[in-house]
C-alpha positions in Angstrom: 19.7 -10.6 -32.6 16.6 -8.5 -32.5 14.2 -9.2 -29.7 10.5 -8.9 -30.6 8.0 -8.4 -27.9 4.5 -7.4 -27.7 3.5 -4.6 -25.3 0.8 -5.9 -23.0 -2.1 -3.7 -22.1 -2.5 -3.1 -18.3 -5.8 -4.2 -17.0 -6.7 -3.2 -13.4 -8.2 -6.1 -11.6 -10.5 -6.5 -8.7 -9.0 -8.1 -5.6 -10.8 -11.4 -6.5 -8.8 -11.5 -9.8 -11.7 -10.6 -12.2 -11.3 -7.6 -14.6 -12.5 -4.4 -13.0 -15.6 -3.1 -14.7 -16.5 0.1 -12.9 -14.7 2.4 -10.4 -15.8 2.7 -6.8 -17.6 6.0 -6.3 -15.6 6.7 -3.2 -12.0 5.6 -3.7 -12.0 5.3 -7.5 -10.5 1.8 -7.7 -11.9 -0.5 -10.3 -14.0 -3.4 -9.0 -16.0 -6.2 -10.6 -19.7 -6.1 -10.5 -19.9 -8.7 -7.7 -17.9 -6.5 -5.4 -19.7 -3.2 -6.0 -22.6 -2.4 -3.7 -24.5 0.8 -4.5 -21.4 1.8 -6.6 -19.1 1.4 -3.6 -16.5 -1.3 -3.0 -16.7 -3.5 0.1 -14.0 -1.5 1.9 -15.6 1.9 1.3 -19.1 0.5 2.1 -17.8 -0.7 5.5 -16.1 2.6 6.3 -19.1 4.7 5.2 -21.5 2.6 7.3 -19.2 2.8 10.3 -19.0 6.6 10.0 -22.7 7.0 9.5 -23.6 4.6 12.4 -21.7 7.0 14.8 -24.2 9.8 14.0 -27.3 7.7 13.1 -29.6 9.4 15.5 -29.0 12.8 14.1 -31.1 12.3 11.0 -34.1 11.1 13.0 -33.7 13.9 15.6 -33.7 16.5 12.8 -36.7 14.8 11.2 -38.6 14.6 14.5 -37.9 18.3 15.1 -39.1 19.3 11.6 -42.2 17.1 12.1 -43.0 18.6 15.5 -42.5 22.2 14.3 -44.7 21.4 11.2 -47.4 19.9 13.4 -47.4 22.7 16.0 -47.3 25.4 13.2 -50.3 23.8 11.5 -52.2 23.4 14.8 -51.7 27.1 15.5 -53.0 27.8 12.0 -56.1 25.7 12.7 -55.4 23.1 10.1 -57.4 19.9 10.9 -54.9 17.3 9.6 -51.8 18.8 11.2 -50.6 15.4 12.6 -51.3 13.7 9.3 -49.0 16.3 7.6 -46.4 16.4 10.4 -45.6 12.7 10.6 -44.8 12.3 6.9 -42.8 15.5 7.0 -40.7 14.0 9.8 -40.1 10.7 7.9 -39.2 12.4 4.7 -36.8 14.8 6.4 -35.1 12.0 8.2 -34.7 10.0 5.1 -33.5 12.9 3.0 -31.0 14.0 5.7 -29.6 10.4 5.8 -29.1 10.4 2.0 -27.4 13.8 2.0 -25.2 12.8 4.9 -24.2 9.6 3.1 -23.2 11.6 0.0 -21.3 14.2 2.0 -19.4 11.4 3.8 -18.5 9.7 0.6 -17.2 13.0 -0.8 -15.2 13.7 2.3 -13.5 10.4 2.8 -12.9 9.7 -0.9 -9.4 11.1 -1.1 -8.3 9.4 2.1 -9.7 6.0 1.0 -8.0 6.2 -2.4 -4.7 7.0 -0.8 -4.8 4.2 1.8 -4.5 0.4 1.3 -5.2 -2.6 3.4 -7.2 -2.5 6.6 -9.7 0.3 7.4 -8.4 3.2 9.4 -8.9 2.8 13.1 -11.9 4.3 14.7 -13.4 4.6 18.1 -13.7 0.8 18.2 -9.9 0.6 18.2 -9.5 2.8 21.3 -9.4 0.3 24.1 -9.2 1.4 27.7 -6.5 -0.1 29.9 -7.5 -2.4 32.8 -5.1 -2.1 35.6 -7.1 -4.2 38.1 -5.2 -7.4 37.1 -1.8 -5.8 37.6 -0.7 -5.5 34.0 -1.2 -3.2 31.0 -3.3 -5.5 28.9 -5.9 -3.6 27.0 -9.3 -5.1 26.6 -12.1 -4.0 24.2 -15.0 -2.2 25.8 -18.0 -4.3 26.7 -20.4 -4.7 23.8 -17.7 -4.1 21.1 
């Protein structure tokens, strides 16, 4: 007896069960439109934001430095509107550095995110300090976590 069967096409699905329409820019997994935010899936968005929040002050520190140097340089050159040029220079530099840092972070963590599944990799939030004041080794999260 000859068995006839039809070969079915494999369709990668989003975790919600819908057909995947576009790949995530970071991990490359197909996701539906509802679960892509700025071309990133929910998992990658959370990880990228967690990584960027650790160094969030860096962009504004660099922007402030550029703005201050621009302002002082223009004051030395006797330009009347030095502050009016320095403040936008600081804001634009901070914004541009944040965008470049986000793209660099996505490129750097992409292979790790595509190779891992499930929960996000542990970060500094997962490192709890031991509290020996109550006589046992129970680890508590730090205050404010």
